[in-house]
N, C-alpha and C positions, 0 to 999 in steps of 0.2 A: 522680873521680866527680862528677857534676853535682849542683848544689844548686838546689832549687826555691825561688823567691821568691814568697811569698804576700802578698796584701793584708792588712796589719796593722791592728789597731784602734788608730788614732792618737789617739783621744779616748774618754772614757768612754761617750759616747752614739753613737759611730759604728757604723753597720751596713753601710755600703758607702762606697766612695771613688771619686772620679773622677781618673784619671791626667791631670793637667794637662799635664805635659811630661816626657819621658824625658831625664834628665841624662846617663845613660850609654847610648851607642849600641851596637848590636850590633857585636861585634868589639873593643870597647874593654876595656882592663885595668881590673879592679875590685879595690880593697883593702877590708878590713873597715872599716866606718864611712863609706865613700864614699856620697854621696847618689846614689841610683839614679833617683829620680823625685820630682817634686812632686805631691802628692796633695791634692785638695780634699775636706775632710770636711764635716760638717754645719755647722761654724762657722768654719773657718779653712783656710788652705793650709799643709800641713805636709810634712815630708820623709820619704820612705821610704828607709831606709839599708840598706847591705849588711851581712849577718851572716856572709858568707863571702867569701874572696878567689878570684880567677880571672879569667875573661874573660866578658863579657856575650855569651852564645851566642844568646839569642833573646828578643825581646819577644813574649810570648804574647798580649798585648792592645795595641792601638795607643793613642797619646795621644788623649785625649778620651773614652775608654771609661770606663764606670762598672762597678765590680766589687764584689761582696759580700765582706765580711771573710772571710779564710781561703781565698779562691780564688786559683788560680795566676795570676801576672802576668808572670813572667820566669824564665829559667833561666841560672845561672852555672856555668861549668865550665872545663875545660882547652881550649886552642885546638885546633880540629879534632875535638873530641869529638862523638859522635853525640848529637843532641838527641831524647830520648824524651819529647816534650811536645806536646800537641795545639795546634792553631792558635788555639784559643779556650779559655777556662776551662771547667770542667765536662766534661772529657773530650771536647773538640771541640765542645760545644754553646756557642752564643754567649752566655755569661753577661754579657759586656760589652755595654752598650747604647750605641750611637751616638745622639746627639741628633738627632731630626728637625728640619728647619728649615722655617719658614714660607716659602711661595713668595714670592720677591721681598723677603723681610725677613730681616735678620740675627738669628738666634735663638741663645740660649745653649744649651749641651748640657743634655740632660735628666739630672736628678739626683734620682731618686725615693727615698723612704724604702723600704728593703727590709725584709722580715721578718727575724727573727733568723736568722743564718746557721746552716746545719746543721754538724754535726761534720765534721771533715776526713775524707777517704776513707782507707781502710786503707793504700793505697800512697803516700799523700802524707804529708809530715812534719806534725807538729802545728804550729799557728800559731806563728810565731817570736815572740820576746820583744816585748813592747809597745815602741813607740818611746819615746825618752827622755822626751818631754813627758808622754805618757800614763802612763808607768810611775811618774812621780813623784806622780801623783794617786791617792788611795785609791779602789779599785774599788768601786762601789756595788752594792747588790743590787737586784733588779727592783722590789721593793715600796717602794723608796725613790726611785722615779722617776729612777733613774740619777744620784742626787746622792751625793757622798761623805758618810760619816757625820761626818767632821771634816776640816777643811781647814786647813793651816798658813798663816801669814801669807804673802801673795803677796810675791815678791821685788820690791824697788824697781826702777824703770826702770834699764836698764843699757846698755852699749854694744851696738849691734846688729851682728851678723855679717851676711854677705850674705843669710842667710835671715831676718834680722830678729830673731834670738834674742839674748837678753841675754848678755853675757860680762863678768863682774865678779867679783872675789874677795869672799868673805864679809865681810871687813873693809870693803871699799869699799862694799858694799851697806848695811852698818850705818851707815856715815858718811853715805851719801846719804839714808837714812831719817831720821836724826837731824837733818840740815840741810835736809831738804825739797828735795833736788836731783833733777832729772830727768837721768839719765846718757845719754839718747838722743843719739847723735852725739859723745859725748866720746871722744877718741882714747885708746886704752889702750896702755900700754908694757909690759904683762906678756906672758907666753907666749901666742902665737896672738892677740894684740891684746886680751887681757883687761885690764880696768880694774883698777888696783891703787891703794893709798892715795896714792902720790905724784902720781897723775894728777888728784887732786881739789884739790890746792893752789891756792888763789886763785879757785876756782870758786864763784860765788854762785848762790842760787836764781833770781835775776832772769836771770842769764846762761844758766841751764840750762833754763828753761821757755820754750817757743816760744808764740807767740800762737795761741789756739785757732782752728781752721778754722771756716768757716761751716758751719751744719748741712747735712748731706747728705740729699738727697731720693732715695728709691729710683728706680732706672732705669725708664724707660718706653720700650717699643718701639712706635713709631707704625705704623699700618697703611699699607702702601705705596699710593701713588696708583693708583686703578683696581681695587683689591682690596676686596671687601666686609668682610673680616676677616683677621686674622693670628693663628695659633696659636703661642704662645711657650711652650716647655717650662718646667716649674717647675725652678728651681734647687734645690740641696740645702738651702740655708738656708730658702728659701720653703716647702719641704715640711715642714721642722722647725717653722717658725712655725705653719703650718696645723694640724699634728698637736698641738702642745703647747697652743695657744690653744683648739683644739677640745676639749681635755681640761678646759679651765677653765670656759668659759661654760655648757657643758652640765651637767656633774655638780656644779659648785661653786655652792652657794647664796650669791649675792653681794648685798650691800647697800652703799650708798654714803653717805658723810658728807662734807659740804662746810663749810669754815670759811674766813673771810677774815682775813688778818693785816695789820697796819699795818707797812709796810716802811721808814718814814722813818729810824728809828735804824739799821737794818741798812745802808741806803744810805750813811748818814754814816760808819758804822764801816768799810764796804768801801772807801770813798774814802780814808779815813785810812790803812788798811792798804796800799792800793796806792800811796799817796804815799811809802811807805818805800822803794820801788824794789827790793824783794826778791822779786819774782814777783807775778803778778796773781792775785787771788782773785775768782772769779765768784759770782754769787748762787746758782748751782747748788751750788758747793762749800760755801757757808755752809749751804744747806738740807740737804745730806748730813750735815754735822756736827750740825745741829740734830736731824734725824731720828734719828741714832745715839744722841745723848744722851737724847732722849725715850724711845727704846726701852729704854734702861738703866733708866729709871724705870717703864716699863710692859712688863715682859718677857712678859706674856701676848700681846702683839702680835708678838713676835719668835719665831715658831713655824712649824713645818711640820705639815701634815695628813698622816698616815701610815696611813690606812685603818682600822687597828685600834688606833691610839694617836696622841697628839699629842706631838710632840717640841718641847720648849721649849729654846731656845738660850741659853746663857750668853754665847757669843761673838756679836758683832754685825758682820755682813758685809753691806754695802749693795750691791745690784745696781743699776746705773744704765743705763737704756735708751739705746742709741746707734743712730741711724739710719745704715745703710750702704747701699751701692748695691743689694744684693740683699734688703734688708728691715731686720731689727732684730737686735741682739745686746746682751747685758747683761753687760758687764765688772763685776767685783766689787771694791769697796774693802773690804779685810779689816780687821777690828778698827778700824772707822771711828771708834768712840767714843774710842779711845786715841790718835788721830793729831791733829796740829795742823792748822789751816786751811792752812798753807803746804804741809804734806805731802800733804793731800788734793788741793789745787790741782795740784801737780806730778803726782800719780798719775792724777787724772782726765784730764788733758790727754794724758799718755803713753798710757793705756789707750784713750782715744777715738781717738787718731791710729793706733795699731796695730790697732784694731778695723776701721778703715776700709780698711786695707791687708791685712786677713785674716792678721795676724801674731800673734794672741793664742794662748797655749798653753791647753790645756783647764783647768788649774787657775786660770786668770785669768778664766774666764767661767762657772764652776760653783761651787756651794756657797753662794750668797747666802741670807740669812735674811729679807730684806725688800727691796722694790724701790722706786725712784722713777722717774718718767717726766716729762720737762720739755719742754713745747711752747711755753713762754713766749717764747722767742726767735723763734718763727714767728707771734707776735701772737695766739696762742690764749688767750682769757681763762679758759676753764674747760672741762674734759673729764673723762671717766671712763676709767681705764686697766684693762686686763684683768690679773687676777692670774696670776702665773707659778708654777704648781704645782711643788713642794709648799708654797711660801710661802703665808702666810695673809693677806698684805696688800700693797698698793702705793699710793703717793702720786702723784697726778697734779698737776703744778705748772703753773699758768697764768702769764700775763704780769704784770709789775708795771706798773700803770696809775695815773695820777693821777685821783682821784675827789674830788668834793665831799662831805665828811663833817663831822659835828659833832665838833669837838675842843676840849675845854676851854671849852664853851659857845658856840663860834662855828663857823660853816660855813666851812671852809677846804679847800684842795686838799691831799690826802695821798696818798702812794704806798701802794697796796694790792695784795695778791696773794691769789688764791684757791687753796686746796689741797683736793683731793677724794680721800678715802681709799676704796678698794675693799676690802671685808672679806669673808673667808670666814666665813660665819655658823657653820660647824661648829667654828670655833676662837675667833673673836672675836665677842662680843656687842655690841649697840649701845652700851651704856653704857661698855664697855671701850674701844671705838674712839673714842668721844666724849672720854673722859678723856685718851687719848693725844693727840688733836688739840688739846685745850685746852693741854696741856703744850707741844706743838710750837709753837703760836701764841705762848705766853708767852716761849719762848726766842727766837723770831724778833723779837719786839717789844722784847726786852731782851737784845741781843747780848752783853753782858758775861757772861751765863750760859754762853756757848759757850767761854769761856776761864777760867771760875771753877774 
């Protein structure tokens, strides 16, 4: 008897997915757990795995097609078995949408945000179990903006399988977290290449952390010569950005607070830390730690707006904006107030690298309680960032620049950095935000507070 394969919800916010590539071709044998296809969700490229064994009888939709969650995409059965499946999802209707291409220009496939999928038809099986990555995350309710009510600490970076997923034993993960190790690329000697305790012998944080890549600028498709314009379909992530940020600037009453911090002592502390040769710490890593500790003192800013109530978080999970080719994604540093600078440095580099290759799992980019966005490395002195609902605040970090300032009665050059906080006035009042920024400035100007 044949088994129908449907498009699974591979992330908490996924409403449709694009079949990037079929890994199992028609006529190939399929075992339970085999990767059938790579699917692009609204945030990452993930795997659609087989829930039944047999032979791939038919691809109902071609590679490149976009399909709503719960719709039919393939059929698995016995060799030679008749396939009672339409040539397209929705009973023969073309649910899958091939991306139009601009004339003379290479355009990416269209990946539009679809409405919530309807319930499966009576003659089709219920949607199969969530993919492993999505199943591990707590499923949110609609009034919580598709955010989990509570998220466990994210696993430390581990050995990447071909899919980019981490493979490491719980003990190895704990050792990596304690020592601030990035396990990306570490060869595992356990079953199926899993990293175990013995694989970490002799590995230092310096050896495990790769140099951070240059900031990535979103892709631009130039207009072909001789053409007045080119229409490029929206990618799935760009659709999500437009939808979520549109939910912010319109309904959210936002006000902005700017403060300037003296960064001389932080620069000296960073230079001394990096001279130890146990991994590089960036100004961004230091700012994440400082924001997390300031939130501990000002929990009124560590909150979500929930329409009929405000959720104040005891846990501090910092979302950091990362520019990728298709736009922006916000990996989360969980329990940032409890981690050392070395741990934060390793984690931010690993998350940013995997964000740019679309290898993050849903629990790694959802559940943040406060955000930061840094454009200082692109020489931007000051800007305002858009709040990421349901969070109530975000810090925009500008460049560190030498300025002539009065210090101890004399005009001298000092390293200075501007920070602008965007506040949801429904949650954070002006004085509340100002007190938070004052604490943050004090921590940056006295970096010993970060390790006290």
